[in-house]
C-alpha positions as a Python dict, from the first residue, in 0.01 Angstrom:
ca = {
    (1, 'M'): (0, 0, 0),
    (2, 'A'): (102, 357, -96),
    (3, 'L'): (216, 651, 159),
    (4, 'R'): (3, 938, 151),
    (5, 'V'): (167, 1201, 9),
    (6, 'S'): (112, 1606, 127),
    (7, 'W'): (304, 1911, 54),
    (8, 'I'): (351, 2167, 300),
    (9, 'K'): (279, 2537, 241),
    (10, 'N'): (542, 2775, 415),
    (11, 'G'): (542, 3140, 244),
    (12, 'N'): (626, 3060, -99),
    (13, 'T'): (791, 2702, -11),
    (14, 'Y'): (678, 2369, -114),
    (15, 'R'): (779, 2083, 91),
    (16, 'R'): (719, 1678, -14),
    (17, 'V'): (619, 1501, 325),
    (18, 'E'): (486, 1170, 308),
    (19, 'G'): (243, 972, 559),
    (20, 'D'): (-46, 1067, 791),
    (21, 'I'): (-66, 1389, 860),
    (22, 'S'): (-246, 1651, 1105),
    (23, 'N'): (-193, 2007, 1265),
    (24, 'V'): (-231, 2037, 1577),
    (25, 'D'): (-239, 2361, 1754),
    (26, 'V'): (1, 2322, 2078),
    (27, 'V'): (178, 2026, 2124),
    (28, 'P'): (-32, 1716, 2344),
    (29, 'K'): (-28, 1562, 2693),
    (30, 'G'): (239, 1368, 2679),
    (31, 'I'): (620, 1210, 2706),
    (32, 'Y'): (825, 1395, 2415),
    (33, 'S'): (1197, 1324, 2305),
    (34, 'I'): (1428, 1515, 2134),
    (35, 'D'): (1555, 1482, 1804),
    (36, 'F'): (1796, 1686, 1585),
    (37, 'N'): (1877, 1640, 1205),
    (38, 'P'): (2107, 1901, 971),
    (39, 'L'): (1893, 1855, 741),
    (40, 'A'): (1523, 1856, 904),
    (41, 'G'): (1583, 2050, 1173),
    (42, 'W'): (1471, 1984, 1548),
    (43, 'S'): (1183, 1794, 1646),
    (44, 'L'): (988, 1597, 1934),
    (45, 'E'): (895, 1230, 1946),
    (46, 'E'): (576, 1101, 2144),
    (47, 'V'): (785, 798, 2306),
    (48, 'A'): (473, 756, 2602),
    (49, 'E'): (144, 940, 2707),
    (50, 'E'): (247, 922, 3077),
    (51, 'F'): (507, 732, 3302),
    (52, 'H'): (417, 393, 3352),
    (53, 'F'): (509, 228, 3691),
    (54, 'D'): (475, -184, 3668),
    (55, 'Y'): (588, -209, 4007),
    (56, 'K'): (514, -102, 4392),
    (57, 'I'): (656, 209, 4437),
    (58, 'Y'): (821, 207, 4800),
    (59, 'G'): (889, 523, 5025),
    (60, 'L'): (664, 737, 4808),
    (61, 'Q'): (721, 1115, 4891),
    (62, 'S'): (361, 1220, 4902),
    (63, 'K'): (442, 1541, 5077),
    (64, 'F'): (663, 1646, 4942),
    (65, 'V'): (437, 1600, 4528),
    (66, 'K'): (208, 1767, 4742),
    (67, 'H'): (377, 2015, 4827),
    (68, 'V'): (522, 2115, 4504),
    (69, 'L'): (172, 2099, 4306),
    (70, 'Y'): (5, 2285, 4547),
    (71, 'A'): (309, 2581, 4503),
    (72, 'Y'): (263, 2557, 4085),
    (73, 'H'): (-84, 2625, 4105),
    (74, 'H'): (-54, 2892, 4301),
    (75, 'T'): (250, 3057, 4151),
    (76, 'R'): (322, 3200, 3811),
    (77, 'G'): (627, 3218, 3597),
    (78, 'N'): (881, 2951, 3555),
    (79, 'L'): (977, 2689, 3820),
    (80, 'G'): (1232, 2492, 3894),
    (81, 'I'): (1305, 2165, 4131),
    (82, 'L'): (1635, 1959, 4156),
    (83, 'L'): (1581, 1611, 4340),
    (84, 'N'): (1973, 1563, 4436),
    (85, 'G'): (2076, 1181, 4538),
    (86, 'T'): (2239, 844, 4522),
    (87, 'K'): (2100, 634, 4249),
    (88, 'G'): (1818, 399, 4383),
    (89, 'T'): (1674, 646, 4617),
    (90, 'G'): (1372, 714, 4475),
    (91, 'K'): (1481, 1086, 4297),
    (92, 'T'): (1405, 946, 3940),
    (93, 'V'): (1059, 760, 4045),
    (94, 'T'): (954, 1078, 4259),
    (95, 'A'): (1034, 1277, 3957),
    (96, 'K'): (823, 1099, 3673),
    (97, 'I'): (543, 1084, 3969),
    (98, 'L'): (563, 1487, 3932),
    (99, 'A'): (607, 1495, 3596),
    (100, 'N'): (285, 1280, 3545),
    (101, 'D'): (76, 1517, 3792),
    (102, 'F'): (167, 1827, 3658),
    (103, 'E'): (-90, 1743, 3362),
    (104, 'L'): (145, 1878, 3081),
    (105, 'P'): (337, 1780, 2840),
    (106, 'V'): (699, 1615, 2944),
    (107, 'V'): (978, 1720, 2686),
    (108, 'I'): (1255, 1528, 2830),
    (109, 'V'): (1611, 1680, 2734),
    (110, 'K'): (1933, 1591, 2672),
    (111, 'S'): (2291, 1729, 2578),
    (112, 'F'): (2352, 1790, 2200),
    (113, 'G'): (2680, 1957, 2264),
    (114, 'E'): (2771, 2171, 1999),
    (115, 'N'): (2399, 2258, 1918),
    (116, 'N'): (2313, 2337, 2261),
    (117, 'Q'): (2218, 2679, 2178),
    (118, 'G'): (2009, 2566, 1899),
    (119, 'L'): (1841, 2327, 2126),
    (120, 'I'): (1746, 2657, 2399),
    (121, 'E'): (1655, 2859, 2075),
    (122, 'Y'): (1426, 2535, 1946),
    (123, 'L'): (1266, 2475, 2339),
    (124, 'S'): (1212, 2847, 2396),
    (125, 'S'): (1031, 2833, 2081),
    (126, 'F'): (762, 2591, 2245),
    (127, 'N'): (377, 2790, 2239),
    (128, 'F'): (235, 2613, 2562),
    (129, 'D'): (341, 2495, 2903),
    (130, 'C'): (532, 2206, 2986),
    (131, 'V'): (757, 2035, 3198),
    (132, 'F'): (1158, 2018, 3131),
    (133, 'F'): (1229, 1675, 3251),
    (134, 'F'): (1665, 1672, 3290),
    (135, 'D'): (1758, 1351, 3385),
    (136, 'E'): (2146, 1322, 3522),
    (137, 'F'): (2125, 1698, 3495),
    (138, 'E'): (2503, 1637, 3588),
    (139, 'K'): (2639, 1430, 3343),
    (140, 'N'): (2419, 1613, 3037),
    (141, 'F'): (2509, 1957, 3110),
    (142, 'N'): (2823, 2011, 3309),
    (143, 'E'): (2925, 2320, 3570),
    (144, 'K'): (3063, 2541, 3269),
    (145, 'D'): (2762, 2504, 3074),
    (146, 'C'): (2548, 2801, 3101),
    (147, 'S'): (2311, 2722, 2876),
    (148, 'I'): (2029, 2602, 2996),
    (149, 'L'): (2071, 2946, 3250),
    (150, 'Q'): (1902, 3125, 2921),
    (151, 'I'): (1575, 2986, 2931),
    (152, 'M'): (1530, 2959, 3262),
    (153, 'D'): (1573, 3367, 3326),
    (154, 'G'): (1352, 3414, 3054),
    (155, 'V'): (1634, 3560, 2810),
    (156, 'Y'): (1415, 3386, 2548),
    (157, 'N'): (1053, 3614, 2677),
    (158, 'S'): (799, 3386, 2653),
    (159, 'Q'): (403, 3383, 2818),
    (160, 'Y'): (376, 3007, 2890),
    (161, 'R'): (463, 2836, 3171),
    (162, 'R'): (783, 2594, 3211),
    (163, 'I'): (891, 2369, 3454),
    (164, 'F'): (1231, 2251, 3509),
    (165, 'L'): (1260, 1884, 3678),
    (166, 'L'): (1634, 1841, 3720),
    (167, 'T'): (1793, 1515, 3894),
    (168, 'T'): (2141, 1484, 4000),
    (169, 'N'): (2345, 1201, 4115),
    (170, 'E'): (2550, 1475, 4263),
    (171, 'T'): (2532, 1826, 4276),
    (172, 'R'): (2851, 1923, 4069),
    (173, 'I'): (2605, 2160, 3854),
    (174, 'N'): (2676, 2538, 3771),
    (175, 'E'): (2709, 2725, 4112),
    (176, 'N'): (2461, 2996, 3916),
    (177, 'L'): (2152, 2758, 4029),
    (178, 'L'): (2222, 2700, 4328),
    (179, 'S'): (2084, 2910, 4646),
    (180, 'R'): (1908, 3078, 4377),
    (181, 'P'): (1581, 2997, 4443),
    (182, 'S'): (1412, 3245, 4148),
    (183, 'R'): (1566, 2951, 3947),
    (184, 'L'): (1548, 2651, 4147),
    (185, 'R'): (1229, 2723, 4384),
    (186, 'Y'): (1271, 2334, 4553),
    (187, 'V'): (1625, 2106, 4631),
    (188, 'K'): (1528, 1744, 4768),
    (189, 'E'): (1818, 1568, 4858),
    (190, 'F'): (1731, 1149, 4859),
    (191, 'C'): (1895, 978, 5135),
    (192, 'N'): (1844, 613, 5258),
    (193, 'L'): (1593, 459, 5319),
    (194, 'E'): (1365, 529, 5574),
    (195, 'Q'): (1370, 247, 5776),
    (196, 'E'): (1015, 229, 5774),
    (197, 'V'): (1058, 127, 5408),
    (198, 'V'): (1297, -164, 5441),
    (199, 'K'): (1014, -277, 5663),
    (200, 'E'): (726, -312, 5433),
    (201, 'Y'): (946, -395, 5111),
    (202, 'L'): (1057, -680, 5367),
    (203, 'N'): (722, -793, 5416),
    (204, 'D'): (644, -797, 5065),
    (205, 'N'): (952, -999, 4988),
    (206, 'L'): (1125, -1185, 5188),
    (207, 'I'): (976, -1514, 5159),
    (208, 'E'): (1081, -1577, 5569),
    (209, 'K'): (887, -1296, 5724),
    (210, 'K'): (1116, -1437, 6143),
    (211, 'D'): (1410, -1240, 5959),
    (212, 'I'): (1305, -938, 5883),
    (213, 'D'): (1423, -759, 6211),
    (214, 'S'): (1775, -958, 6104),
    (215, 'V'): (1855, -810, 5805),
    (216, 'I'): (1689, -462, 5855),
    (217, 'D'): (1988, -493, 6130),
    (218, 'F'): (2205, -605, 5881),
    (219, 'V'): (2082, -310, 5625),
    (220, 'D'): (2129, -35, 6002),
    (221, 'T'): (2522, -156, 5933),
    (222, 'L'): (2596, -49, 5581),
    (223, 'Q'): (2682, 268, 5392),
    (224, 'I'): (2424, 364, 5189),
    (225, 'S'): (2053, 198, 5202),
    (226, 'T'): (1891, 205, 4807),
    (227, 'I'): (1606, -6, 4675),
    (228, 'D'): (1814, -168, 4468),
    (229, 'I'): (2072, -333, 4764),
    (230, 'L'): (1762, -429, 4962),
    (231, 'K'): (1646, -562, 4635),
    (232, 'T'): (1929, -742, 4563),
    (233, 'I'): (1996, -871, 4998),
    (234, 'V'): (1629, -1009, 4984),
    (235, 'E'): (1673, -1196, 4634),
    (236, 'D'): (2040, -1369, 4809),
    (237, 'I'): (1837, -1431, 5125),
    (238, 'N'): (1531, -1642, 4952),
    (239, 'I'): (1783, -1791, 4761),
    (240, 'F'): (2053, -1913, 5050),
    (241, 'G'): (1864, -1862, 5278),
    (242, 'Y'): (1968, -1558, 5595),
    (243, 'E'): (2196, -1776, 5789),
    (244, 'E'): (2419, -1911, 5474),
    (245, 'F'): (2372, -1518, 5337),
    (246, 'M'): (2532, -1387, 5664),
    (247, 'K'): (2818, -1610, 5631),
    (248, 'N'): (2880, -1492, 5306),
    (249, 'K'): (2857, -1158, 5373),
    (250, 'D'): (3169, -1044, 5348),
    (251, 'F'): (3258, -1103, 4955),
    (252, 'F'): (2906, -917, 4883),
    (253, 'N'): (2864, -664, 4726),
    (254, 'V'): (2815, -333, 4967),
    (255, 'K'): (3009, -148, 5250),
    (256, 'T'): (2930, -114, 5598),
    (257, 'A'): (2913, 206, 5788),
    (258, 'E'): (3223, 355, 5971),
    (259, 'Y'): (3213, 357, 6337),
    (260, 'C'): (3126, 710, 6430),
    (261, 'Y'): (3258, 843, 6796),
    (262, 'F'): (3212, 1166, 6994),
    (263, 'V'): (3485, 1252, 7185),
    (264, 'Y'): (3633, 1585, 7392),
    (265, 'R'): (3960, 1629, 7288),
    (266, 'T'): (4272, 1788, 7464),
    (267, 'Y'): (4654, 1796, 7343),
    (268, 'L'): (4959, 1898, 7488),
    (269, 'D'): (5355, 1941, 7399),
    (270, 'R'): (5522, 1619, 7545),
    (271, 'E'): (5677, 1786, 7813),
    (272, 'A'): (5367, 1916, 7986),
    (273, 'A'): (5184, 1567, 7885),
    (274, 'K'): (5461, 1437, 8134),
    (275, 'M'): (5314, 1578, 8438),
    (276, 'Y'): (4943, 1529, 8311),
    (277, 'S'): (4799, 1186, 8429),
    (278, 'I'): (4462, 1072, 8289),
    (279, 'D'): (4290, 1136, 8580),
    (280, 'E'): (4365, 1518, 8570),
    (281, 'F'): (4239, 1502, 8191),
    (282, 'L'): (3920, 1342, 8322),
    (283, 'K'): (3858, 1564, 8569),
    (284, 'D'): (3924, 1874, 8274),
    (285, 'V'): (3648, 1673, 8096),
    (286, 'K'): (3367, 1630, 8382),
    (287, 'R'): (3439, 2020, 8430),
    (288, 'K'): (3373, 2078, 8007),
    (289, 'D'): (3101, 1831, 8027),
    (290, 'T'): (2923, 2096, 8270),
    (291, 'S'): (3000, 2402, 8114),
    (292, 'R'): (2692, 2523, 7868),
    (293, 'E'): (2957, 2743, 7654),
    (294, 'P'): (3025, 2645, 7319),
    (295, 'V'): (3397, 2630, 7341),
    (296, 'R'): (3549, 2680, 7688),
    (297, 'F'): (3908, 2710, 7841),
    (298, 'M'): (3981, 2522, 8169),
    (299, 'Y'): (4159, 2841, 8295),
    (300, 'D'): (3937, 3154, 8320),
    (301, 'T'): (4110, 3340, 8496),
    (302, 'E'): (4518, 3481, 8434),
    (303, 'A'): (4574, 3371, 8793),
    (304, 'E'): (4419, 3039, 8720),
    (305, 'Y'): (4631, 3022, 8442),
    (306, 'D'): (4974, 3087, 8625),
    (307, 'K'): (4907, 2830, 8889),
    (308, 'A'): (4862, 2537, 8610),
    (309, 'C'): (5170, 2680, 8439),
    (310, 'E'): (5437, 2645, 8764),
    (311, 'K'): (5252, 2301, 8808),
    (312, 'Y'): (5324, 2220, 8509),
    (313, 'R'): (5542, 2408, 8315),
    (314, 'K'): (5606, 2777, 8275),
    (315, 'N'): (5474, 2914, 7956),
    (316, 'R'): (5282, 2627, 7821),
    (317, 'P'): (5045, 2692, 7660),
    (318, 'R'): (4661, 2709, 7767),
    (319, 'I'): (4513, 2432, 7747),
    (320, 'S'): (4150, 2369, 7528),
    (321, 'M'): (3847, 2099, 7543),
    (322, 'S'): (3696, 2072, 7203),
    (323, 'T'): (3412, 1855, 7119),
    (324, 'L'): (3433, 1682, 6783),
    (325, 'S'): (3345, 1368, 6621),
    (326, 'V'): (3580, 1048, 6486),
    (327, 'D'): (3530, 830, 6240),
    (328, 'T'): (3686, 444, 6213),
    (329, 'I'): (3670, 153, 6042),
    (330, 'K'): (3729, -7, 6298),
    (331, 'S'): (3560, -56, 6672),
    (332, 'V'): (3821, 162, 6907),
    (333, 'K'): (3774, -154, 7185),
    (334, 'N'): (3935, -380, 6846),
    (335, 'M'): (4225, -118, 6848),
    (336, 'H'): (4613, -148, 6989),
    (337, 'P'): (4857, 100, 7016),
    (338, 'G'): (4972, 132, 6698),
    (339, 'D'): (4674, 147, 6528),
    (340, 'E'): (4527, 474, 6340),
    (341, 'F'): (4306, 636, 6508),
    (342, 'G'): (4105, 991, 6313),
    (343, 'S'): (4117, 1086, 5918),
    (344, 'Y'): (4456, 1026, 5872),
    (345, 'D'): (4718, 744, 5811),
    (346, 'S'): (4920, 916, 6039),
    (347, 'E'): (4729, 950, 6347),
    (348, 'V'): (4841, 628, 6563),
    (349, 'I'): (4747, 567, 6938),
    (350, 'V'): (4992, 608, 7221),
    (351, 'S'): (4822, 373, 7434),
    (352, 'M'): (4471, 384, 7584),
    (353, 'D'): (4254, 299, 7855),
    (354, 'L'): (3887, 87, 7780),
    (355, 'Q'): (3741, 146, 8131),
    (356, 'K'): (3823, 475, 8119),
    (357, 'K'): (3774, 565, 7759),
    (358, 'V'): (4075, 717, 7688),
    (359, 'V'): (4289, 670, 7376),
    (360, 'I'): (4598, 874, 7387),
    (361, 'K'): (4762, 919, 7001),
    (362, 'K'): (5005, 1107, 6815),
    (363, 'D'): (5083, 1214, 6459),
    (364, 'I'): (5377, 1098, 6302),
    (365, 'N'): (5447, 1370, 6094),
    (366, 'D'): (5443, 1572, 6452),
    (367, 'D'): (5596, 1430, 6733),
    (368, 'D'): (5591, 1758, 6932),
    (369, 'Y'): (5199, 1723, 7095),
    (370, 'L'): (5006, 1425, 7255),
    (371, 'Y'): (4612, 1455, 7132),
    (372, 'Y'): (4356, 1303, 7455),
    (373, 'Y'): (4079, 1184, 7343),
    (374, 'F'): (3737, 1093, 7646),
    (375, 'I'): (3525, 885, 7440),
    (376, 'K'): (3136, 958, 7538),
    (377, 'D'): (3015, 663, 7306),
    (378, 'I'): (3230, 413, 7328),
    (379, 'N'): (2994, 128, 7244),
    (380, 'A'): (2851, 276, 6962),
    (381, 'K'): (2808, 83, 6651),
    (382, 'P'): (2785, 175, 6305),
    (383, 'S'): (2407, 263, 6225),
    (384, 'L'): (2215, 412, 5960),
    (385, 'Y'): (1932, 503, 6162),
    (386, 'A'): (2107, 650, 6461),
    (387, 'H'): (1881, 945, 6593),
    (388, 'Y'): (2060, 1295, 6610),
    (389, 'N'): (2029, 1563, 6852),
    (390, 'K'): (2250, 1879, 6989),
    (391, 'D'): (2403, 1860, 7241),
    (392, 'A'): (2455, 2148, 7532),
    (393, 'Y'): (2761, 2262, 7263),
    (394, 'G'): (2550, 2275, 6975),
    (395, 'Y'): (2737, 1987, 6847),
    (396, 'S'): (2517, 1725, 6614),
    (397, 'G'): (2601, 1376, 6763),
    (398, 'P'): (2431, 1003, 6760),
    (399, 'V'): (2233, 939, 7062),
    (400, 'L'): (2333, 607, 7167),
    (401, 'A'): (2305, 358, 7462),
    (402, 'D'): (2642, 345, 7630),
}
């Protein structure tokens, strides 16, 4: 059967086209990809009526979606939304749900390299409200690429609304997009799966329900939890059983979280440290622990300071106490003198008293000082779901049973 042939008139020019041709005033609701042909120019191709999900959605960000939609219906002009997070944390699913709920044409935008300026001019020519969907934005438009800013700022003025919907795995994007709500009104971070979501998924998919709490405990030890990681863990456990999975977990491709300790720290030069015992350090810790000031020197007056200098060593530096957190790859209870303690390879333990929760270390590149640490939560374990609060010093630290 021969294709239907039509002629399109543009001014005094006639173009021959084949196939079913129809005129539409605006592009209807649907999902569209962009194509560029050097001879034919730019075009849109409808790829679906809407985004479809043939699986159950876990951890749906209903509150966020409702907030964005409400803002859209009660504002005018362009609206930008950035969803950032590791793959598998739900940002792309949330973006697609948002795109569906806007009930507008959704144009999937990718980079066309040296033709990006033409792409921007093409997008700006649309005579209808629409959603521009940039999935993995940072991979298509690098930090130095300012082309997208032109359409966001209305350089190409339009009476039609543009929704800019961006997802990123890392917020390595043009700095002019961040902290600019006129361009990106909302920035939503997607982190680890919430514990309730993990439990819901396990109830739906884990064969042996008796192992649910144990699997939750295992997930709690990981550096990151995503639906992809959880799905794979459940598949393995359903095949081998929980006990066998745990026996072989060391070669399962996930990383466990680091230990994070909340500590009080002070440091002294070696001469002063000779006359400074662990018990004296603990007294200073107790004094610091009852202080309400963010940073408090142990000696409040010159008289006290002079007296301390006479006791230890004349003209020694004033001792100060600070609060901070220390990350380690293994429990401090399994450490010994000579082991690394802290963020740097050069920081090693000199001595320790676990009963008194004290670790003394040095920097092998700077042997003049010793560093004293009181570990407040010495029994802490790696946990994705540890609760956080602010102590009297304004420090956000994990609340863990000692």
